[in-house]
A tleap script that builds the chain and sets N, CA, C and O, in Angstrom:
source leaprc.protein.ff14SB
mol = sequence {
  NMET ARG ALA ALA GLN TYR VAL ARG MET SER
  THR GLU HIE GLN GLN TYR SER ILE ASP ASN
  GLN LYS ALA ALA ILE GLU GLU TYR ALA ARG
  GLN HIE HIE MET GLU ILE ILE ASP THR TYR
  ILE ASP ALA GLY LYS SER GLY LEU ASP LEU
  ALA HIE ARG PRO GLY LEU ARG VAL LEU LEU
  GLU ASP ILE THR CYS GLY ARG ALA GLU PHE
  SER ALA VAL LEU VAL PHE ASP VAL SER ARG
  TRP GLY ARG PHE GLN ASP SER ASP GLU ALA
  ALA HIE TYR GLU PHE LEU CYS LYS GLU ALA
  GLY ILE ARG VAL HIE TYR CYS THR GLU PRO
  PHE PRO ASN ASP SER SER LEU SER SER ALA
  LEU LEU ARG CLEU
}
set mol.1.N position { -4.023 53.942 7.365 }
set mol.1.CA position { -2.960 53.421 6.525 }
set mol.1.C position { -1.752 53.128 7.407 }
set mol.1.O position { -1.382 53.931 8.264 }
set mol.2.N position { -1.151 51.982 7.189 }
set mol.2.CA position { 0.036 51.580 7.937 }
set mol.2.C position { 1.276 52.102 7.213 }
set mol.2.O position { 1.373 52.042 5.987 }
set mol.3.N position { 2.221 52.616 8.003 }
set mol.3.CA position { 3.414 53.226 7.431 }
set mol.3.C position { 4.653 52.837 8.218 }
set mol.3.O position { 4.585 52.461 9.388 }
set mol.4.N position { 5.786 52.940 7.538 }
set mol.4.CA position { 7.094 52.823 8.181 }
set mol.4.C position { 7.739 54.195 8.097 }
set mol.4.O position { 7.438 54.986 7.203 }
set mol.5.N position { 8.620 54.463 9.028 }
set mol.5.CA position { 9.378 55.709 8.931 }
set mol.5.C position { 10.846 55.376 8.724 }
set mol.5.O position { 11.372 54.406 9.270 }
set mol.6.N position { 11.490 56.213 7.917 }
set mol.6.CA position { 12.930 56.083 7.712 }
set mol.6.C position { 13.572 57.381 8.178 }
set mol.6.O position { 13.209 58.462 7.716 }
set mol.7.N position { 14.532 57.270 9.101 }
set mol.7.CA position { 15.242 58.434 9.608 }
set mol.7.C position { 16.740 58.218 9.446 }
set mol.7.O position { 17.257 57.117 9.640 }
set mol.8.N position { 17.421 59.301 9.086 }
set mol.8.CA position { 18.874 59.242 8.900 }
set mol.8.C position { 19.487 60.531 9.402 }
set mol.8.O position { 18.960 61.621 9.177 }
set mol.9.N position { 20.605 60.386 10.083 }
set mol.9.CA position { 21.339 61.548 10.569 }
set mol.9.C position { 22.816 61.292 10.350 }
set mol.9.O position { 23.356 60.291 10.822 }
set mol.10.N position { 23.473 62.199 9.631 }
set mol.10.CA position { 24.895 61.988 9.354 }
set mol.10.C position { 25.787 62.679 10.378 }
set mol.10.O position { 26.920 62.251 10.599 }
set mol.11.N position { 25.290 63.742 11.003 }
set mol.11.CA position { 26.082 64.480 11.987 }
set mol.11.C position { 25.197 64.806 13.176 }
set mol.11.O position { 24.052 64.361 13.257 }
set mol.12.N position { 25.728 65.569 14.073 }
set mol.12.CA position { 24.987 65.917 15.281 }
set mol.12.C position { 24.184 67.222 15.140 }
set mol.12.O position { 23.875 67.853 16.150 }
set mol.13.N position { 23.843 67.634 13.923 }
set mol.13.CA position { 23.036 68.846 13.751 }
set mol.13.C position { 21.666 68.626 14.385 }
set mol.13.O position { 20.942 67.707 14.002 }
set mol.14.N position { 21.317 69.453 15.339 }
set mol.14.CA position { 20.074 69.305 16.084 }
set mol.14.C position { 18.855 69.309 15.163 }
set mol.14.O position { 17.890 68.585 15.409 }
set mol.15.N position { 18.894 70.121 14.102 }
set mol.15.CA position { 17.749 70.223 13.189 }
set mol.15.C position { 17.380 68.847 12.622 }
set mol.15.O position { 16.202 68.543 12.429 }
set mol.16.N position { 18.384 68.032 12.362 }
set mol.16.CA position { 18.130 66.735 11.745 }
set mol.16.C position { 18.294 65.575 12.722 }
set mol.16.O position { 18.494 64.438 12.294 }
set mol.17.N position { 18.213 65.836 14.009 }
set mol.17.CA position { 18.354 64.754 14.977 }
set mol.17.C position { 17.270 63.704 14.737 }
set mol.17.O position { 16.198 63.999 14.207 }
set mol.18.N position { 17.574 62.493 15.134 }
set mol.18.CA position { 16.616 61.396 14.981 }
set mol.18.C position { 15.307 61.740 15.689 }
set mol.18.O position { 14.229 61.513 15.140 }
set mol.19.N position { 15.392 62.281 16.892 }
set mol.19.CA position { 14.174 62.628 17.641 }
set mol.19.C position { 13.362 63.705 16.939 }
set mol.19.O position { 12.135 63.618 16.891 }
set mol.20.N position { 14.027 64.724 16.390 }
set mol.20.CA position { 13.306 65.776 15.662 }
set mol.20.C position { 12.630 65.219 14.416 }
set mol.20.O position { 11.489 65.572 14.116 }
set mol.21.N position { 13.319 64.360 13.698 }
set mol.21.CA position { 12.731 63.755 12.509 }
set mol.21.C position { 11.507 62.924 12.882 }
set mol.21.O position { 10.457 63.027 12.248 }
set mol.22.N position { 11.654 62.104 13.913 }
set mol.22.CA position { 10.531 61.263 14.341 }
set mol.22.C position { 9.332 62.105 14.757 }
set mol.22.O position { 8.194 61.765 14.434 }
set mol.23.N position { 9.577 63.195 15.468 }
set mol.23.CA position { 8.470 64.055 15.912 }
set mol.23.C position { 7.727 64.647 14.725 }
set mol.23.O position { 6.496 64.662 14.710 }
set mol.24.N position { 8.462 65.135 13.730 }
set mol.24.CA position { 7.823 65.710 12.544 }
set mol.24.C position { 7.073 64.642 11.754 }
set mol.24.O position { 5.974 64.890 11.259 }
set mol.25.N position { 7.662 63.465 11.637 }
set mol.25.CA position { 7.019 62.366 10.909 }
set mol.25.C position { 5.761 61.914 11.642 }
set mol.25.O position { 4.733 61.667 11.012 }
set mol.26.N position { 5.834 61.805 12.959 }
set mol.26.CA position { 4.657 61.393 13.740 }
set mol.26.C position { 3.516 62.399 13.587 }
set mol.26.O position { 2.353 62.005 13.500 }
set mol.27.N position { 3.833 63.680 13.553 }
set mol.27.CA position { 2.800 64.703 13.357 }
set mol.27.C position { 2.182 64.575 11.964 }
set mol.27.O position { 0.963 64.662 11.814 }
set mol.28.N position { 3.023 64.368 10.947 }
set mol.28.CA position { 2.524 64.161 9.581 }
set mol.28.C position { 1.611 62.936 9.544 }
set mol.28.O position { 0.535 62.974 8.948 }
set mol.29.N position { 2.044 61.862 10.176 }
set mol.29.CA position { 1.244 60.635 10.195 }
set mol.29.C position { -0.108 60.881 10.866 }
set mol.29.O position { -1.143 60.432 10.374 }
set mol.30.N position { -0.090 61.587 11.975 }
set mol.30.CA position { -1.343 61.891 12.676 }
set mol.30.C position { -2.285 62.697 11.782 }
set mol.30.O position { -3.475 62.394 11.698 }
set mol.31.N position { -1.758 63.716 11.120 }
set mol.31.CA position { -2.581 64.566 10.259 }
set mol.31.C position { -3.140 63.822 9.046 }
set mol.31.O position { -4.186 64.191 8.513 }
set mol.32.N position { -2.442 62.780 8.618 }
set mol.32.CA position { -2.854 62.026 7.430 }
set mol.32.C position { -3.435 60.651 7.774 }
set mol.32.O position { -3.557 59.783 6.910 }
set mol.33.N position { -3.789 60.469 9.036 }
set mol.33.CA position { -4.445 59.236 9.502 }
set mol.33.C position { -3.633 57.989 9.166 }
set mol.33.O position { -4.152 57.010 8.629 }
set mol.34.N position { -2.341 58.054 9.499 }
set mol.34.CA position { -1.438 56.934 9.279 }
set mol.34.C position { -0.956 56.403 10.621 }
set mol.34.O position { -0.840 57.143 11.598 }
set mol.35.N position { -0.685 55.126 10.646 }
set mol.35.CA position { -0.145 54.469 11.837 }
set mol.35.C position { 1.279 54.020 11.524 }
set mol.35.O position { 1.494 53.251 10.587 }
set mol.36.N position { 2.242 54.490 12.293 }
set mol.36.CA position { 3.638 54.085 12.093 }
set mol.36.C position { 3.850 52.752 12.802 }
set mol.36.O position { 3.726 52.653 14.023 }
set mol.37.N position { 4.170 51.734 12.013 }
set mol.37.CA position { 4.317 50.398 12.579 }
set mol.37.C position { 5.761 49.904 12.589 }
set mol.37.O position { 6.071 48.893 13.220 }
set mol.38.N position { 6.648 50.622 11.884 }
set mol.38.CA position { 8.037 50.184 11.834 }
set mol.38.C position { 8.940 51.395 11.636 }
set mol.38.O position { 8.530 52.402 11.060 }
set mol.39.N position { 10.163 51.285 12.117 }
set mol.39.CA position { 11.143 52.356 11.998 }
set mol.39.C position { 12.451 51.774 11.491 }
set mol.39.O position { 12.933 50.758 11.992 }
set mol.40.N position { 13.014 52.428 10.498 }
set mol.40.CA position { 14.322 52.075 9.945 }
set mol.40.C position { 15.236 53.266 10.195 }
set mol.40.O position { 14.888 54.395 9.851 }
set mol.41.N position { 16.397 53.026 10.788 }
set mol.41.CA position { 17.275 54.115 11.217 }
set mol.41.C position { 18.690 53.919 10.682 }
set mol.41.O position { 19.244 52.820 10.706 }
set mol.42.N position { 19.251 55.021 10.198 }
set mol.42.CA position { 20.672 55.096 9.886 }
set mol.42.C position { 21.228 56.288 10.655 }
set mol.42.O position { 21.191 57.417 10.166 }
set mol.43.N position { 21.737 56.042 11.848 }
set mol.43.CA position { 22.294 57.107 12.689 }
set mol.43.C position { 23.782 57.243 12.400 }
set mol.43.O position { 24.508 56.250 12.361 }
set mol.44.N position { 24.227 58.465 12.200 }
set mol.44.CA position { 25.637 58.711 11.936 }
set mol.44.C position { 26.081 58.217 10.583 }
set mol.44.O position { 27.240 57.841 10.408 }
set mol.45.N position { 25.161 58.212 9.606 }
set mol.45.CA position { 25.471 57.685 8.279 }
set mol.45.C position { 25.342 58.772 7.226 }
set mol.45.O position { 24.380 59.540 7.228 }
set mol.46.N position { 26.302 58.832 6.338 }
set mol.46.CA position { 26.251 59.753 5.214 }
set mol.46.C position { 25.152 59.321 4.255 }
set mol.46.O position { 24.852 58.133 4.135 }
set mol.47.N position { 24.560 60.286 3.580 }
set mol.47.CA position { 23.519 59.981 2.612 }
set mol.47.C position { 24.044 59.807 1.203 }
set mol.47.O position { 23.261 59.765 0.253 }
set mol.48.N position { 25.369 59.704 1.047 }
set mol.48.CA position { 25.960 59.671 -0.293 }
set mol.48.C position { 25.869 58.321 -0.989 }
set mol.48.O position { 25.878 58.263 -2.219 }
set mol.49.N position { 25.781 57.243 -0.233 }
set mol.49.CA position { 25.705 55.937 -0.894 }
set mol.49.C position { 24.889 54.957 -0.064 }
set mol.49.O position { 24.666 55.158 1.130 }
set mol.50.N position { 24.460 53.912 -0.714 }
set mol.50.CA position { 23.641 52.893 -0.061 }
set mol.50.C position { 24.498 51.911 0.747 }
set mol.50.O position { 24.024 51.330 1.724 }
set mol.51.N position { 25.734 51.731 0.347 }
set mol.51.CA position { 26.602 50.719 0.956 }
set mol.51.C position { 26.763 50.892 2.466 }
set mol.51.O position { 26.877 49.904 3.192 }
set mol.52.N position { 26.773 52.134 2.942 }
set mol.52.CA position { 27.010 52.387 4.363 }
set mol.52.C position { 25.725 52.728 5.112 }
set mol.52.O position { 25.770 53.350 6.173 }
set mol.53.N position { 24.576 52.321 4.560 }
set mol.53.CA position { 23.283 52.635 5.174 }
set mol.53.C position { 22.461 51.365 5.377 }
set mol.53.O position { 21.559 51.077 4.590 }
set mol.54.N position { 22.764 50.610 6.419 }
set mol.54.CA position { 22.060 49.344 6.640 }
set mol.54.C position { 20.558 49.521 6.840 }
set mol.54.O position { 19.783 48.654 6.436 }
set mol.55.N position { 20.131 50.615 7.450 }
set mol.55.CA position { 18.701 50.832 7.659 }
set mol.55.C position { 17.948 50.944 6.346 }
set mol.55.O position { 16.904 50.314 6.176 }
set mol.56.N position { 18.463 51.733 5.419 }
set mol.56.CA position { 17.808 51.882 4.118 }
set mol.56.C position { 17.897 50.589 3.319 }
set mol.56.O position { 16.952 50.233 2.615 }
set mol.57.N position { 19.013 49.886 3.418 }
set mol.57.CA position { 19.133 48.607 2.702 }
set mol.57.C position { 18.085 47.611 3.183 }
set mol.57.O position { 17.453 46.939 2.368 }
set mol.58.N position { 17.891 47.508 4.494 }
set mol.58.CA position { 16.884 46.587 5.038 }
set mol.58.C position { 15.483 47.036 4.629 }
set mol.58.O position { 14.651 46.205 4.267 }
set mol.59.N position { 15.214 48.333 4.683 }
set mol.59.CA position { 13.911 48.847 4.250 }
set mol.59.C position { 13.636 48.443 2.808 }
set mol.59.O position { 12.571 47.904 2.508 }
set mol.60.N position { 14.577 48.695 1.921 }
set mol.60.CA position { 14.379 48.359 0.509 }
set mol.60.C position { 14.251 46.851 0.302 }
set mol.60.O position { 13.471 46.403 -0.538 }
set mol.61.N position { 15.007 46.075 1.056 }
set mol.61.CA position { 14.909 44.613 0.967 }
set mol.61.C position { 13.536 44.136 1.432 }
set mol.61.O position { 12.923 43.285 0.787 }
set mol.62.N position { 13.056 44.678 2.544 }
set mol.62.CA position { 11.726 44.308 3.031 }
set mol.62.C position { 10.657 44.624 1.984 }
set mol.62.O position { 9.719 43.852 1.787 }
set mol.63.N position { 10.813 45.753 1.327 }
set mol.63.CA position { 9.838 46.156 0.314 }
set mol.63.C position { 9.931 45.271 -0.918 }
set mol.63.O position { 8.916 44.749 -1.378 }
set mol.64.N position { 11.116 45.095 -1.452 }
set mol.64.CA position { 11.254 44.346 -2.705 }
set mol.64.C position { 11.032 42.845 -2.534 }
set mol.64.O position { 10.695 42.158 -3.498 }
set mol.65.N position { 11.215 42.330 -1.324 }
set mol.65.CA position { 10.997 40.903 -1.073 }
set mol.65.C position { 9.577 40.602 -0.595 }
set mol.65.O position { 9.239 39.450 -0.325 }
set mol.66.N position { 8.750 41.640 -0.493 }
set mol.66.CA position { 7.359 41.433 -0.102 }
set mol.66.C position { 7.125 41.261 1.384 }
set mol.66.O position { 6.059 40.791 1.781 }
set mol.67.N position { 8.090 41.628 2.220 }
set mol.67.CA position { 7.929 41.494 3.677 }
set mol.67.C position { 7.312 42.725 4.325 }
set mol.67.O position { 6.948 42.690 5.500 }
set mol.68.N position { 7.193 43.808 3.574 }
set mol.68.CA position { 6.665 45.054 4.151 }
set mol.68.C position { 5.195 44.880 4.512 }
set mol.68.O position { 4.394 44.407 3.705 }
set mol.69.N position { 4.858 45.268 5.730 }
set mol.69.CA position { 3.474 45.213 6.192 }
set mol.69.C position { 2.890 46.619 6.273 }
set mol.69.O position { 2.012 46.894 7.091 }
set mol.70.N position { 3.387 47.500 5.417 }
set mol.70.CA position { 2.956 48.888 5.377 }
set mol.70.C position { 2.795 49.302 3.917 }
set mol.70.O position { 3.313 48.645 3.013 }
set mol.71.N position { 2.076 50.392 3.701 }
set mol.71.CA position { 1.843 50.861 2.332 }
set mol.71.C position { 2.422 52.242 2.078 }
set mol.71.O position { 2.187 52.825 1.020 }
set mol.72.N position { 3.180 52.778 3.038 }
set mol.72.CA position { 3.825 54.071 2.870 }
set mol.72.C position { 5.119 54.105 3.675 }
set mol.72.O position { 5.242 53.466 4.720 }
set mol.73.N position { 6.070 54.862 3.163 }
set mol.73.CA position { 7.307 55.148 3.876 }
set mol.73.C position { 7.330 56.646 4.118 }
set mol.73.O position { 7.198 57.434 3.181 }
set mol.74.N position { 7.498 57.041 5.368 }
set mol.74.CA position { 7.529 58.449 5.744 }
set mol.74.C position { 8.967 58.861 6.028 }
set mol.74.O position { 9.674 58.224 6.809 }
set mol.75.N position { 9.380 59.939 5.375 }
set mol.75.CA position { 10.746 60.443 5.492 }
set mol.75.C position { 10.664 61.936 5.809 }
set mol.75.O position { 9.815 62.637 5.258 }
set mol.76.N position { 11.524 62.420 6.679 }
set mol.76.CA position { 11.508 63.828 7.081 }
set mol.76.C position { 11.548 64.760 5.867 }
set mol.76.O position { 10.680 65.619 5.718 }
set mol.77.N position { 12.554 64.592 4.999 }
set mol.77.CA position { 12.655 65.393 3.781 }
set mol.77.C position { 13.487 64.644 2.753 }
set mol.77.O position { 14.001 63.561 3.033 }
set mol.78.N position { 13.617 65.207 1.587 }
set mol.78.CA position { 14.336 64.549 0.493 }
set mol.78.C position { 15.790 64.274 0.869 }
set mol.78.O position { 16.330 63.230 0.502 }
set mol.79.N position { 16.428 65.184 1.590 }
set mol.79.CA position { 17.842 64.991 1.932 }
set mol.79.C position { 18.050 63.815 2.882 }
set mol.79.O position { 19.126 63.219 2.893 }
set mol.80.N position { 17.037 63.472 3.679 }
set mol.80.CA position { 17.170 62.313 4.571 }
set mol.80.C position { 17.079 61.024 3.771 }
set mol.80.O position { 17.691 60.026 4.150 }
set mol.81.N position { 16.326 61.019 2.666 }
set mol.81.CA position { 16.256 59.843 1.785 }
set mol.81.C position { 17.632 59.597 1.196 }
set mol.81.O position { 18.075 58.454 1.088 }
set mol.82.N position { 18.305 60.675 0.816 }
set mol.82.CA position { 19.662 60.504 0.322 }
set mol.82.C position { 20.215 61.738 -0.342 }
set mol.82.O position { 19.491 62.577 -0.876 }
set mol.83.N position { 21.518 61.814 -0.287 }
set mol.83.CA position { 22.256 62.872 -0.987 }
set mol.83.C position { 23.135 62.204 -2.039 }
set mol.83.O position { 24.321 62.506 -2.166 }
set mol.84.N position { 22.539 61.308 -2.773 }
set mol.84.CA position { 23.264 60.534 -3.773 }
set mol.84.C position { 23.856 61.470 -4.831 }
set mol.84.O position { 23.236 62.464 -5.210 }
set mol.85.N position { 25.040 61.145 -5.293 }
set mol.85.CA position { 25.704 61.969 -6.295 }
set mol.85.C position { 24.937 61.976 -7.615 }
set mol.85.O position { 25.032 62.929 -8.388 }
set mol.86.N position { 24.188 60.926 -7.866 }
set mol.86.CA position { 23.373 60.811 -9.070 }
set mol.86.C position { 21.907 60.808 -8.635 }
set mol.86.O position { 21.468 59.894 -7.937 }
set mol.87.N position { 21.155 61.822 -9.043 }
set mol.87.CA position { 19.756 61.920 -8.615 }
set mol.87.C position { 18.931 60.735 -9.099 }
set mol.87.O position { 17.887 60.430 -8.523 }
set mol.88.N position { 19.387 60.068 -10.149 }
set mol.88.CA position { 18.683 58.886 -10.626 }
set mol.88.C position { 18.722 57.760 -9.595 }
set mol.88.O position { 17.810 56.935 -9.548 }
set mol.89.N position { 19.763 57.719 -8.771 }
set mol.89.CA position { 19.854 56.670 -7.756 }
set mol.89.C position { 18.736 56.826 -6.732 }
set mol.89.O position { 18.073 55.848 -6.386 }
set mol.90.N position { 18.520 58.043 -6.245 }
set mol.90.CA position { 17.427 58.289 -5.301 }
set mol.90.C position { 16.093 57.949 -5.943 }
set mol.90.O position { 15.232 57.328 -5.320 }
set mol.91.N position { 15.929 58.362 -7.197 }
set mol.91.CA position { 14.685 58.076 -7.919 }
set mol.91.C position { 14.494 56.572 -8.090 }
set mol.91.O position { 13.370 56.076 -8.010 }
set mol.92.N position { 15.572 55.852 -8.322 }
set mol.92.CA position { 15.495 54.394 -8.485 }
set mol.92.C position { 14.958 53.730 -7.221 }
set mol.92.O position { 14.091 52.858 -7.297 }
set mol.93.N position { 15.470 54.140 -6.055 }
set mol.93.CA position { 15.008 53.536 -4.804 }
set mol.93.C position { 13.554 53.900 -4.539 }
set mol.93.O position { 12.787 53.076 -4.041 }
set mol.94.N position { 13.178 55.112 -4.864 }
set mol.94.CA position { 11.775 55.500 -4.711 }
set mol.94.C position { 10.899 54.697 -5.677 }
set mol.94.O position { 9.787 54.303 -5.326 }
set mol.95.N position { 11.402 54.454 -6.897 }
set mol.95.CA position { 10.653 53.660 -7.872 }
set mol.95.C position { 10.465 52.227 -7.385 }
set mol.95.O position { 9.399 51.647 -7.591 }
set mol.96.N position { 11.473 51.648 -6.746 }
set mol.96.CA position { 11.323 50.289 -6.206 }
set mol.96.C position { 10.161 50.234 -5.218 }
set mol.96.O position { 9.400 49.267 -5.192 }
set mol.97.N position { 10.038 51.276 -4.413 }
set mol.97.CA position { 8.920 51.351 -3.467 }
set mol.97.C position { 7.601 51.440 -4.221 }
set mol.97.O position { 6.660 50.697 -3.939 }
set mol.98.N position { 7.543 52.344 -5.171 }
set mol.98.CA position { 6.324 52.560 -5.950 }
set mol.98.C position { 5.906 51.280 -6.674 }
set mol.98.O position { 4.723 50.939 -6.709 }
set mol.99.N position { 6.867 50.586 -7.241 }
set mol.99.CA position { 6.598 49.343 -7.965 }
set mol.99.C position { 5.977 48.282 -7.046 }
set mol.99.O position { 5.197 47.444 -7.498 }
set mol.100.N position { 6.325 48.323 -5.767 }
set mol.100.CA position { 5.783 47.380 -4.785 }
set mol.100.C position { 4.477 47.883 -4.173 }
set mol.100.O position { 3.913 47.242 -3.286 }
set mol.101.N position { 3.999 49.037 -4.653 }
set mol.101.CA position { 2.746 49.583 -4.142 }
set mol.101.C position { 2.903 50.402 -2.871 }
set mol.101.O position { 1.940 50.612 -2.133 }
set mol.102.N position { 4.115 50.860 -2.622 }
set mol.102.CA position { 4.407 51.624 -1.402 }
set mol.102.C position { 4.873 53.022 -1.800 }
set mol.102.O position { 5.852 53.184 -2.529 }
set mol.103.N position { 4.153 54.024 -1.308 }
set mol.103.CA position { 4.495 55.415 -1.634 }
set mol.103.C position { 5.442 55.991 -0.600 }
set mol.103.O position { 5.329 55.714 0.594 }
set mol.104.N position { 6.380 56.798 -1.081 }
set mol.104.CA position { 7.294 57.522 -0.210 }
set mol.104.C position { 6.717 58.917 -0.003 }
set mol.104.O position { 6.402 59.612 -0.969 }
set mol.105.N position { 6.577 59.326 1.260 }
set mol.105.CA position { 6.066 60.649 1.617 }
set mol.105.C position { 7.193 61.432 2.269 }
set mol.105.O position { 7.807 60.963 3.227 }
set mol.106.N position { 7.467 62.633 1.749 }
set mol.106.CA position { 8.442 63.537 2.353 }
set mol.106.C position { 7.653 64.498 3.226 }
set mol.106.O position { 6.944 65.366 2.718 }
set mol.107.N position { 7.775 64.346 4.526 }
set mol.107.CA position { 6.845 64.949 5.479 }
set mol.107.C position { 6.984 66.445 5.697 }
set mol.107.O position { 6.026 67.081 6.135 }
set mol.108.N position { 8.130 67.026 5.411 }
set mol.108.CA position { 8.312 68.455 5.673 }
set mol.108.C position { 8.608 69.269 4.420 }
set mol.108.O position { 8.981 70.439 4.517 }
set mol.109.N position { 8.450 68.675 3.263 }
set mol.109.CA position { 8.713 69.391 2.015 }
set mol.109.C position { 7.487 70.213 1.612 }
set mol.109.O position { 6.360 69.842 1.941 }
set mol.110.N position { 7.697 71.329 0.903 }
set mol.110.CA position { 6.564 72.177 0.510 }
set mol.110.C position { 5.756 71.637 -0.670 }
set mol.110.O position { 4.675 72.148 -0.960 }
set mol.111.N position { 6.263 70.620 -1.346 }
set mol.111.CA position { 5.530 70.071 -2.484 }
set mol.111.C position { 4.610 68.943 -2.033 }
set mol.111.O position { 4.846 68.305 -1.008 }
set mol.112.N position { 3.554 68.706 -2.817 }
set mol.112.CA position { 2.622 67.634 -2.440 }
set mol.112.C position { 3.253 66.251 -2.637 }
set mol.112.O position { 4.117 66.067 -3.495 }
set mol.113.N position { 2.818 65.309 -1.848 }
set mol.113.CA position { 3.280 63.925 -1.966 }
set mol.113.C position { 2.325 63.174 -2.880 }
set mol.113.O position { 1.552 62.321 -2.442 }
set mol.114.N position { 2.398 63.508 -4.139 }
set mol.114.CA position { 1.552 62.842 -5.124 }
set mol.114.C position { 2.427 62.418 -6.302 }
set mol.114.O position { 3.648 62.568 -6.256 }
set mol.115.N position { 1.832 61.911 -7.309 }
set mol.115.CA position { 2.590 61.428 -8.460 }
set mol.115.C position { 2.649 62.446 -9.587 }
set mol.115.O position { 2.930 62.092 -10.732 }
set mol.116.N position { 2.387 63.707 -9.272 }
set mol.116.CA position { 2.348 64.722 -10.303 }
set mol.116.C position { 3.757 65.032 -10.831 }
set mol.116.O position { 4.755 64.826 -10.141 }
set mol.117.N position { 3.806 65.522 -12.050 }
set mol.117.CA position { 5.071 65.919 -12.659 }
set mol.117.C position { 5.733 67.040 -11.869 }
set mol.117.O position { 6.954 67.048 -11.707 }
set mol.118.N position { 4.941 67.984 -11.378 }
set mol.118.CA position { 5.518 69.109 -10.642 }
set mol.118.C position { 6.203 68.650 -9.351 }
set mol.118.O position { 7.289 69.135 -9.031 }
set mol.119.N position { 5.596 67.736 -8.613 }
set mol.119.CA position { 6.237 67.269 -7.378 }
set mol.119.C position { 7.479 66.446 -7.716 }
set mol.119.O position { 8.461 66.498 -6.975 }
set mol.120.N position { 7.463 65.705 -8.792 }
set mol.120.CA position { 8.645 64.923 -9.209 }
set mol.120.C position { 9.800 65.850 -9.547 }
set mol.120.O position { 10.943 65.568 -9.186 }
set mol.121.N position { 9.524 66.940 -10.227 }
set mol.121.CA position { 10.574 67.892 -10.593 }
set mol.121.C position { 11.142 68.590 -9.354 }
set mol.121.O position { 12.344 68.848 -9.288 }
set mol.122.N position { 10.307 68.889 -8.392 }
set mol.122.CA position { 10.773 69.568 -7.188 }
set mol.122.C position { 11.618 68.663 -6.300 }
set mol.122.O position { 12.404 69.161 -5.494 }
set mol.123.N position { 11.478 67.365 -6.427 }
set mol.123.CA position { 12.288 66.428 -5.631 }
set mol.123.C position { 13.724 66.375 -6.115 }
set mol.123.O position { 14.610 65.984 -5.355 }
set mol.124.N position { 13.975 66.751 -7.339 }
set mol.124.CA position { 15.339 66.640 -7.881 }
set mol.124.C position { 16.321 67.556 -7.217 }
set mol.124.O position { 17.499 67.563 -7.576 }
savepdb mol mol.pdb
quit
């Protein structure tokens, strides 16, 4: 399966460094027989809004405009996808991916990356 990775870092916390995120995502991809073909990065960007995150905006545009050549988006964890003030906003962006046939995988979260109600509740 072909995948893209999305990485975001708002500060210099080593735990969430771009390199650490990529390493964890690459390991997840290897374990799940995925090939990472594209990377979208927002370095030094807050997760509070979409306006200041060009990497996520381009990712969503590629997906919604049909330019994505992958069927999954790999993200380190839910907080890297976003810390939106309204949880519906994060869900909306994930839904846009799902609607285009692209699943979002949170690579280091303890819940399964499936469409179950329990995993949806744990993402909130």
